[in-house]
C-alpha positions as CSV (number, residue, x, y, z in Angstrom):
1,M,102.7,99.9,83.6
2,R,102.2,99.0,87.1
3,R,105.7,97.2,87.5
4,S,107.4,100.3,85.9
5,V,105.8,102.7,88.3
6,L,106.7,100.6,91.3
7,M,110.2,99.9,90.2
8,A,110.7,103.6,89.5
9,L,109.6,104.3,93.1
10,L,111.8,101.5,94.5
11,S,115.0,103.0,92.9
12,V,114.5,106.0,95.0
13,G,116.7,105.9,98.2
14,L,117.3,102.4,98.3
15,A,120.7,102.3,99.5
16,F,120.0,104.3,102.7
17,A,116.4,102.9,103.7
18,T,116.2,101.0,107.0
19,F,113.4,99.1,108.7
20,E,112.5,102.1,110.9
21,T,110.5,104.9,109.5
22,Q,108.7,108.2,110.4
23,A,105.0,108.8,110.8
24,H,105.4,111.5,108.0
25,D,106.5,108.8,105.7
26,L,103.5,106.5,105.7
27,M,101.3,106.0,103.1
28,T,97.4,105.6,103.2
29,L,95.8,102.6,101.5
30,D,94.5,104.9,98.9
31,E,97.9,106.2,98.2
32,L,99.2,102.5,98.0
33,M,96.6,101.5,95.7
34,G,97.6,104.3,93.4
35,V,101.2,103.2,93.5
36,F,100.1,99.6,92.5
37,E,97.6,101.0,90.1
38,W,95.3,98.7,91.6
39,D,91.5,100.0,91.2
40,F,88.7,98.1,93.2
41,E,85.9,99.3,91.2
42,S,87.3,98.1,87.9
43,A,89.0,95.3,89.4
44,E,88.0,91.7,87.8
45,I,88.1,88.3,89.6
46,T,89.3,85.6,87.2
47,A,89.5,81.8,88.1
48,E,91.6,78.9,86.9
49,Q,90.8,75.2,87.9
50,H,93.4,73.0,89.0
51,G,91.4,70.0,90.2
52,D,87.7,69.0,90.7
53,G,86.1,71.6,92.7
54,F,89.6,73.5,93.2
55,Y,90.3,76.8,91.8
56,V,92.9,79.7,92.1
57,L,91.3,83.1,91.9
58,F,93.3,86.3,90.8
59,G,92.1,89.8,91.2
60,I,93.8,92.6,93.4
61,G,96.4,91.2,95.8
62,G,97.4,87.7,96.7
63,N,96.2,84.6,95.1
64,I,93.1,82.9,96.5
65,A,92.7,79.0,96.4
66,V,89.3,78.0,96.5
67,S,88.0,74.4,97.6
68,I,84.3,73.7,96.8
69,G,82.5,70.5,97.8
70,D,79.8,68.7,99.8
71,D,81.3,70.3,103.1
72,G,81.0,73.6,101.7
73,V,83.7,76.3,100.5
74,L,87.2,77.0,101.9
75,I,89.6,79.5,100.6
76,V,93.1,80.6,101.2
77,D,93.8,84.1,101.6
78,D,90.9,86.8,100.9
79,Q,92.3,89.9,99.4
80,F,90.4,93.1,100.2
81,P,86.7,93.8,101.6
82,Q,86.2,96.0,98.6
83,V,86.4,93.1,96.2
84,M,84.7,90.4,98.5
85,P,81.3,90.8,96.5
86,K,83.1,90.0,93.2
87,I,85.1,87.2,94.9
88,E,81.8,85.7,96.2
89,A,80.0,86.0,92.9
90,K,83.0,84.2,91.2
91,I,82.7,81.5,93.8
92,G,79.0,81.4,93.2
93,E,79.7,80.9,89.4
94,L,82.0,78.0,90.2
95,G,79.2,76.3,92.1
96,G,80.0,77.3,95.9
97,G,78.2,79.2,98.4
98,A,79.1,81.2,101.2
99,V,82.5,80.9,102.7
100,D,82.7,78.7,105.5
101,F,86.4,78.8,106.2
102,A,89.1,81.3,105.3
103,I,92.6,80.5,106.1
104,N,95.2,83.4,106.1
105,T,98.8,82.6,104.8
106,H,99.7,85.6,106.7
107,W,98.6,88.8,108.1
108,H,99.6,91.5,105.4
109,F,96.8,93.5,104.1
110,D,96.7,92.2,100.4
111,H,96.1,88.7,101.7
112,A,94.1,89.3,104.9
113,D,92.0,92.5,104.6
114,G,89.1,90.5,103.2
115,N,88.7,89.2,106.8
116,L,87.0,92.6,107.5
117,A,84.0,91.2,105.4
118,L,84.1,87.5,106.0
119,G,84.6,87.6,109.9
120,P,81.6,89.7,110.3
121,Q,79.6,87.6,107.9
122,G,80.3,84.3,110.2
123,S,83.2,82.9,108.3
124,W,85.6,80.9,110.2
125,L,89.0,82.6,110.1
126,V,92.3,80.5,110.7
127,A,95.7,81.5,110.8
128,Q,99.1,80.8,112.4
129,A,99.1,82.1,115.9
130,N,101.7,84.7,115.1
131,S,99.6,86.2,112.5
132,R,96.5,86.5,114.8
133,R,98.9,88.5,117.3
134,M,100.0,90.8,114.5
135,M,96.2,91.8,113.4
136,A,95.8,92.6,117.2
137,D,98.1,95.9,116.6
138,A,99.0,98.3,113.8
139,H,102.3,97.5,112.4
140,I,104.4,99.3,109.6
141,I,105.2,97.6,106.7
142,N,108.5,98.9,105.3
143,L,108.5,98.4,101.6
144,V,111.9,100.2,101.3
145,A,110.8,103.0,99.0
146,L,107.5,103.5,100.5
147,Q,105.9,102.4,104.2
148,Y,102.5,101.6,105.0
149,E,100.9,101.3,108.6
150,Q,98.2,98.3,108.5
151,Q,96.0,98.9,111.2
152,A,94.7,96.7,114.0
153,Y,91.7,94.4,112.9
154,P,88.7,94.2,114.9
155,E,88.0,91.3,117.0
156,D,85.6,89.8,114.7
157,A,88.1,90.1,111.6
158,R,90.7,88.4,113.6
159,P,91.2,84.5,113.4
160,A,89.3,82.5,115.9
161,I,91.0,79.2,115.1
162,T,94.9,79.3,115.4
163,F,97.9,77.1,115.1
164,D,101.4,77.2,116.3
165,E,103.3,74.5,114.2
166,T,100.9,72.2,112.4
167,M,97.0,72.1,112.0
168,Q,94.7,69.6,110.0
169,F,91.5,70.0,108.2
170,H,89.5,67.3,106.8
171,F,87.1,68.9,104.4
172,N,85.6,68.2,100.8
173,G,87.0,64.6,100.7
174,E,90.7,65.5,101.6
175,Q,93.2,66.0,104.3
176,I,94.4,69.6,104.3
177,D,97.6,70.3,106.4
178,L,98.6,73.5,107.4
179,A,102.3,73.9,108.5
180,H,104.5,76.8,110.0
181,F,108.3,76.3,109.5
182,G,109.2,79.5,111.7
183,P,109.9,83.0,110.5
184,A,110.1,83.6,106.7
185,H,108.1,86.2,104.8
186,T,106.7,87.3,108.1
187,T,106.7,85.7,111.7
188,G,103.2,84.1,111.1
189,D,103.5,82.3,107.5
190,A,101.5,79.3,106.9
191,A,101.8,76.7,104.0
192,V,98.4,75.2,103.1
193,I,98.8,71.6,101.5
194,F,95.8,69.9,100.0
195,R,96.7,66.3,100.1
196,G,94.0,64.9,98.1
197,R,94.4,67.5,95.2
198,N,98.2,67.5,95.5
199,A,98.5,71.2,95.6
200,V,100.0,73.7,98.0
201,H,99.8,77.5,98.6
202,L,102.8,79.2,100.1
203,G,101.5,82.8,100.5
204,D,104.2,85.4,100.1
205,V,107.1,83.1,101.1
206,F,106.9,82.0,97.3
207,N,106.7,85.1,95.0
208,N,106.3,83.8,91.2
209,S,106.0,87.3,89.8
210,G,109.3,88.7,90.9
211,Y,111.8,88.9,93.8
212,P,110.1,88.1,97.0
213,F,109.6,90.9,99.9
214,I,111.0,89.9,103.1
215,D,109.3,91.9,106.0
216,V,112.2,92.2,108.1
217,G,110.6,94.6,110.4
218,N,108.0,92.3,111.5
219,G,110.1,89.1,111.9
220,G,110.7,88.2,108.3
221,D,114.2,86.5,107.6
222,L,115.9,85.4,104.6
223,D,117.4,82.2,106.1
224,G,113.7,81.5,107.4
225,M,112.5,82.1,103.6
226,I,114.9,79.2,102.5
227,H,114.1,77.0,105.3
228,F,110.3,77.3,105.1
229,C,110.6,76.5,101.3
230,S,112.9,73.8,101.5
231,S,110.4,72.3,104.3
232,V,107.5,72.6,101.8
233,L,109.5,71.2,99.0
234,A,110.2,68.1,101.0
235,E,106.5,67.6,101.5
236,I,105.5,67.5,97.9
237,D,106.4,65.7,94.6
238,E,107.1,66.6,91.1
239,N,103.3,66.7,90.4
240,T,102.3,69.0,92.9
241,T,100.6,72.2,92.1
242,V,102.4,75.1,93.5
243,I,100.5,78.2,94.4
244,P,102.4,81.2,94.8
245,G,101.4,84.4,97.0
246,H,101.7,86.4,93.7
247,G,102.2,85.4,90.1
248,P,101.0,82.3,87.9
249,V,100.4,78.8,89.4
250,T,103.4,76.6,88.8
251,G,105.0,73.6,90.1
252,Y,107.8,71.9,91.9
253,Q,110.7,72.7,89.8
254,A,109.9,76.4,89.9
255,L,109.9,76.3,93.6
256,A,113.2,74.2,93.7
257,D,114.8,77.0,91.3
258,Y,113.5,79.8,93.8
259,I,115.2,78.2,96.6
260,H,118.4,77.8,94.5
261,M,118.2,81.5,93.8
262,L,117.5,82.5,97.6
263,K,120.6,80.1,98.5
264,T,123.0,81.7,96.0
265,V,122.2,85.2,96.8
266,R,122.6,84.6,100.5
267,V,126.2,83.2,100.0
268,V,127.4,86.0,97.7
269,I,125.8,88.9,100.2
270,M,127.3,87.0,103.3
271,A,130.9,86.9,101.5
272,L,130.2,90.7,100.9
273,I,129.2,91.2,104.3
274,A,132.5,89.4,105.7
275,E,134.6,91.6,103.4
276,G,132.8,94.7,105.4
277,A,130.7,95.6,102.6
278,D,127.7,98.2,103.7
279,L,124.4,98.2,101.8
280,E,125.4,100.5,99.2
281,A,128.3,98.4,98.3
282,V,126.3,95.2,98.4
283,L,123.9,96.9,95.8
284,E,126.7,97.8,93.6
285,A,128.0,94.4,93.6
286,K,124.9,93.3,91.8
287,P,124.6,89.8,93.9
288,T,121.6,88.8,92.1
289,A,122.8,89.4,88.7
290,P,122.6,85.9,87.3
291,F,119.0,85.9,88.2
292,D,117.8,89.2,87.3
293,E,116.4,88.6,83.7
294,A,114.1,86.0,85.2
295,F,113.2,88.0,88.5
296,G,113.4,91.5,87.4
297,D,114.5,94.4,89.7
298,P,116.3,93.2,92.9
299,S,116.8,96.3,94.8
300,R,114.3,95.8,97.4
301,F,115.0,92.1,97.6
302,V,118.9,92.7,98.2
303,N,117.9,95.5,100.8
304,R,116.0,93.6,102.7
305,A,118.1,90.3,102.4
306,Y,120.9,92.2,103.8
307,T,119.3,93.8,106.4
308,S,118.1,90.3,107.6
309,L,121.5,88.7,107.5
310,R,123.1,91.8,109.4
311,K,120.2,91.5,111.9
312,A,120.7,88.0,112.5
313,G,124.6,88.8,113.2
314,G,125.8,88.2,109.8
């Protein structure tokens, strides 16, 4: 049901949407929650184990990786403050205590609004430097058929620890590498690689629930998505557990197939742009057709991919 409602919305006005928007078009968080059919009160947090002391939590918003061990609790992404008590309760069931470190893969509300609860509680917040910068101001996220203005975070909900390109943790008996490979889904994405458990969380640079969203208005870039995912693929192996921003946990081959999709669609859209096609013509040409059965409705992805390539001078 959630998917059908969202797809119906995305079908409205796609050919004419741009990454600029007007204030009267902006949705509130409550309205956005209604679109996605998310409900904080009824939300259930579930867990999958993917190694000793290593879990992935699913609830409302982005997937959360959890490391529990002698050093404490480290999580990657934190959903919403309204469900933080449920997240903390689930971590407690798994043998953990309070969250010591929370790493944001990027600054979008469904992955980082939990900072509003964790920061004031004393958790150390970590992100790529551009994500902290984005959290300091309000920004409009253009989802094509709808727009949401994410408000600035207070100082105690912004990452106190940031990095530019790489960073390392040594926590719970393993090395954890954070890496930024340039603009991709946003301007401040981070891949989090758990070397001991052979797992990686890519945030929304890798979406395993459908076509990805590229936040072009806030620095996102299709070429950057391809580069970022390819760079991560070079860091892992065929046995790596791959955690997407949304959708089921998967592995190396799924990420490789995703990169193939991105590259193939890019080639087709670039050829259409070279022929003088506008956005409406590109949508009508169905450049994603070979992948639609696996990935679903492509309208928003094609819109953002086209806009990204034109913005880059395509």
